[in-house]
N, C-alpha and C positions, 0 to 999 in steps of 0.2 A: 488217438484221434483228437484232433483241433476241438478242443472245449467252445470255438468262437460258433459250431456249428449249429452249438446246440440252444443259442441264442438267435431270433429271427434278426436279419437287418434293419427290419421294417421299424422294430421297437429303438432304435436309436441311433441309424446313420441319418435321418432327418433332422432330432433333436439337437446331434452334434455340430450341424453344419450351420443350424437356426444360431444356435448358442454362438459360434466359430465369428457370423456376420454381426451379430449384436455389441460388439465390444467394439470392434473396424468402425464401425457406421457412426458409432456415440461418438467415437476420439475425433473422427474429418469429420462429421456434419452436423449430431445432433448439440456439440460442443461449442461450433460456430455460431447457430440459429441462436443458443442461450446466450451466450456473451453479447450476441447482438440485442437482443432484450434485453438485456442488462446495461448497455450502454457505453460499452468498450468502443473503442474505433476501428476502422476498418484497417487500418495500418497493425493494430494489436495483436485484434482479432488473425490476422494472415500471417503473422509472423508468429505467433504464441502456437496459433493448432500447425501451423506448416512447420514445425520443428518438432513436433509430434509422430511425424512421415517416419524420424529416426531410427524406431524400433524395429520397422519393417526393410528397413535399410539396410541393417549392421546384420538382419537374424542370418544371416548363415554366417556371422562368427564365429553363432553360441548354438548352433544346430549339435556340433559332435556332439557337447552334452552331456543335450537329450537325448542324445541314440546312446548316449555312454552310463549316466546315470537313473539309476531306477528303471521303471518302464514306463512305455506310451501312455498306461492309462493311468500311472500314478500321475503325470503330470497332466494329463488332461481334468481329472478332478481336481488337481492342487492350483490349477489356472483358475478352473473356473469359482473358485474358494476366493481366491485373490483377487477377481472379478467384483464379483460380488462386493468382498471390502472397497474395493477403489471405489464403486457407485455410490455404496455409502456415505463413505469421504465426502466423495463431491456436494452426494445432498443435502448431508450435516449439516458444512461449509456456506451453500450457497447464501441462506443469508444474514452472514457475517461481512461487518467490512471489510476485511480482509480477503475477501473470497476471491481475490483474483490468481494469486500465491498460491492459496492452497488448493484449490480445487485444481488450476495447473500442475500440482506435485499429483494427484491422485491422477489426471488424466493423464499423467505419465505410468503410473503403477499399470492402468489399464494396457494403454500403449505395449507397454513391454508383458503383460501377462499373456495380453491376445495374439501377439506376435510368437510368443512363446507355444501357446495352444494351439496356433498354427502347425506348427510342426509337429507338435506328437497329434494333433485329431487327424494329421496326411499320411502321418508315418503307419499310425495304428489304422485308418483306414484300409490300406495296404495290407496287415499284418491280419488283422481279424476278417477279413472276404476272400474268398477264392477269388480267380484272377476272372473266372466270370461272371462273380455276383459286382465284382469293381467294374468293370464295364456295363451291367445293366443298372447299378446305381448311379454312375458320376451323373447324368441327367435329375437324377432325384434329388441330391448333395449338390449341384449346381443351382436347381429350381429354391432349394431349402435356402440355402444360404443367399437369394434374390429378396425371397420373401421375408427374411429378417430385415433388410434392406427398405423393405416395405413398412414392414411394422414399427424399427424405429425410426427413418424418417417420416416418415407420414404418419402413420396413428400416435407414436409416442409426442411427436410434434403437436399433432393438435391436440391431442392429449392435453398438453402445458400450455395450447395458446386457449382451449375449454377453459382449463382452470382459472386462468386468469383474469376472462372474461366473464366469471363468474354464472357460466351453464351449466357446470357439475353441481359446483361448491360455493353456494352463493357469500358464504364469508370468506372464500379467497378471494372474489373481483376486487382486479385490480391491485394486488400481491403477487408482481412478477416472481420473486423470488419464493413464495414460499409453491407457488404455481412448480417451478424449474423443482423446487427439492422435493416435492410429493412426487414427479417423475420419476426423479435418478433413485430416491427408496422402492419405488415400483421394479426398477431395473432391478435392486440390490435385492428384493424380496424374487423376485426370477431367477436369479441367476443360484440361490442359495438352491433353490427347488433344482436346478437343472445338475447339481451336483452332486446333489443327493439322489437324484434319480439316475442319474449314470453310474455311481459309485455302486449302486443295487445291479442295474442292466446292462451294463458294459458290459461285453464274455470275456474273458480272461486267455486268447489265444498263445498256445503253449511258446511258440517264436517270438511274445513279447516280453521277453526277461531283460534284467537286469546281465549289460555286454559287461565282459570280463577286463578290467580295469587295463588302460594302459599311459604310459607315461605321458608326460607333458610333453615333454622333448619329441616323441609319436605321437601324439594328435595334433604337434604344430607342425612336424616333418610331412605329417600325411595331406595336413590342410592346405601349406604352403604347396604342396607340388598341385592339388587341382586345383588350387587358385592360378598358377602360373600357368600351368596347361589353357584355362581359359582365354588369357590373354593370349596364347599364341595361336587363335583360331584365325582361320581364313580372313582377311579382309579387317583386321579387327577394327581399325579406324572408322572405315563404313558402318560397319556392326555398331558401334558405339556412338556415332552419330544421328543413327536411327534412333535407337533407343532411347537417347537425351534428348531430342526432339521431336520426337513425333507427337507427344501431346503438349506442346512445347506452350502454344495455346489453351488447349482445354486447363490444363494444371493451375495458370490465370483463371480463366472463367471460374471455372467450379467453384474454386475459393469464395470468390468475390460474387456470385450468383444470389445466393442465401441471402448477404449483407443488402443487396441492391434492391432483390422483390419485399426483401421489410423496409426499406426506408424508405422517407417521409417525402412527400413530392418536392417540399421544398428543397428537400437536399438532393433530388435528383433520382430515388429511386421511385415503385410504385405504389407503396404503403399498402402490403400486402399484412391481412391478419395471419398471425403466428396460425392457427388452425387453415385459414387458407391458404397458405402458402404447403403447409404439412399436405393439403389435400391433394393439389397443385403439384408441387417439383417433389413431394414426399412419394407421393403415391402414383397419378396420374406419369408425370417423367420417369421415378423407377420401371414401372410398368411398360414406359417406350421402350424406355432402355433395355430391357429386359429382351422384349419383344424384336430390336433392330438385332441382336449377340443371334436370338436363335435364326434370325432373317441371315446373318452374315454365315452363319456356321453352315448354313441349306448348301448358300450358293456357292461359298467356297468347298463343298465335298465333291461338288458337281463338276466345278469347273478348275478346282485348282487354286494358290494363293496364287502364285504368277499374275491370274487372270483377275485375281482380281485386289489386290494390292494401292492400285492406282486409285480405282472409285473408292476404297472404302478410305484411305486416306482423303481425298475428297469432300467425303460425307463425313468424316470424322469433324472438319475443320471451317468447314464454307457455312454451314447454320450457325455459327457466329457472330456473323453478321446479322441475325436477327436479334440479338442484343442488343445491335450499336441502334435500331430501328426503335426498341423497346423505350431504351435512354431519352434519343432523341422526343418521341413523341409522346412516350407514359399515356399509351392505351389501354384500355377498358381491362379488369382484369381477364375477360374471356378471350378477348383478343390475344392477351397475354401467357394464357393456358397453353394455346395452340401451337403459339410459335415455342416454348420450353420443353413443351411433348415432340413437336420436328425437332429438335435442337440433342435432346435426351435419345431419341432414338438414331438419329445420327452419331452421335458416342457410343450406342451399343452396338451398331452396326460396322462401325469402322474401328471399335476399341478389337473387335474380332482377329483381323492381318497379327494386330501387333502382336497376340498373345501368340499366335502360331508361328508367328517369326521366332519369338522367345523359343517356343518347343522344339523350331527348326536346329536354332543354331548352338542349344546345348545340346542335342543328338552326337552321340560318341560313348567314348570309355564312363567317361565321369556322368553321365547325362544327368542324377537326382540332384547331383550337388552342382553343376553349370546351370540346371535350371532354377535354381535358387540363387547364385550370383546372378543370374541374370535377372531375376526378378528384384533384386535388390538396388541392383541398378537403375529398372524401373520405376521402384518408386523416389531415390535419389530424382529423378526425372524430374516427377513431381515433387517432390520437398521443395528442391531450391528456389525453382519459378513461384511457386505459392506463396513463399514464403516475404517475398518482395512486391508482390500485385495489390497488396492492402496501401503499400507507401506511396507505389505509383497511380492507381485510382487514385487517392488525395490529393495526389500532386495535377491528375486532368482532369476530376471529376470522370462521372460514369460515360458519358457519349466520348471522348477521348480516348479513356482507357478499353475499350470496347473496339475501336478501331485499332489501338493498339496491338487489341487481341490475336486481331483480323491478319495482320502485320504481321504476328508470331506466327500463323500456320504456315506462311509462307519455306521455310526449311523443312517444315514438317513434309508437304508435299514434296519438295526435292529430293528427300532422301528416302522416299516411297519409290520416284522413281529412277533412281540411283542403285537403289534395295533390289528393285525389281530382275534385273539382270541379274541378278545372281541367283535366284530363285529356280530351281526344278520347277518343269513345267508341268509334274505329275506330284509334287509335293502337293498335301491338302486331300488329293480326290481320294473318293471313297474307296 
């Protein structure tokens, strides 16, 4: 009997996927807010944090090693310890004068550890659950991942803001480096707890065992064949056009939205406090994004992807114009909150079509491997535009930059129109 059945999935699925979501949001979003608070320029923030997408881009390259060396359980616990070490390193060096280089090095450690954790956790999910339980818990795991986003981007950012404002510990007031240092020490402690908890709680499925080692030549040959067959799919040029452009505007917007909301009025921003930003963008915004994804999934299950891909492409892109309004008029915080929530709802709604398209093109003999490769190119489509977004914004200013973002949404909508003709009308229907 599989030992995994002796422990209820409720004891480990929610915590495993909460732990999977936190490092990603820390690297992709919390780091942006922290560096903005510490005075880094938008171009440097976008460039350096944009590079941190790389581990998720090249994740398929080392996923075979996670399959062959040790067990998925081992990798999960080991990576959670490394994540804890990464958070502790960031926390320790924030107050130093050379914090940029060292904290970025630890963020790289976090990014690679998190990407490896993703591989192991998703593999363990399939090994530790029956097929029926996998279907039942897929919604639970996705919800817990999103809750981690709200906790990181919302609660933790609010905590750092309240600490720096002296509303929790009066002696910290005005000391922004110390406030962020304490926040990252909390994350480190949390991940020490996760790793210890999962060491005792994660089941030990019989199927989760070290594989018989294959030679590097055999591994390289198998991976090469899998990779080549991905590029032999039908309409491969159109496929890559869609993958790399669908979020061309959003990739730039999402990287600059946080600095814009936090920047001073004199610099063209909205001058939100860090705690207010955490509440509006990190909590209400993420909740709207989650709701948009749920609504999108329901509609596609009723009518299919072909019916909804163009409306979803429009709704992920057209709300970007809200930021043009925000930058030009610099309205009240309450008005900004409404537009942020609407834009995030559209992002969540439109992103549903993107993910289902990746699943669709991955179908075939190497479905799992091809999906991993597709998500790698998805990350590349975010990484490259986000890296240059800060430089573009500093050249144009916020208002013209957001107009530029709106122009960049045109290829996305065109790609959706072209791809629609290739989608089976029944695909995605329940």
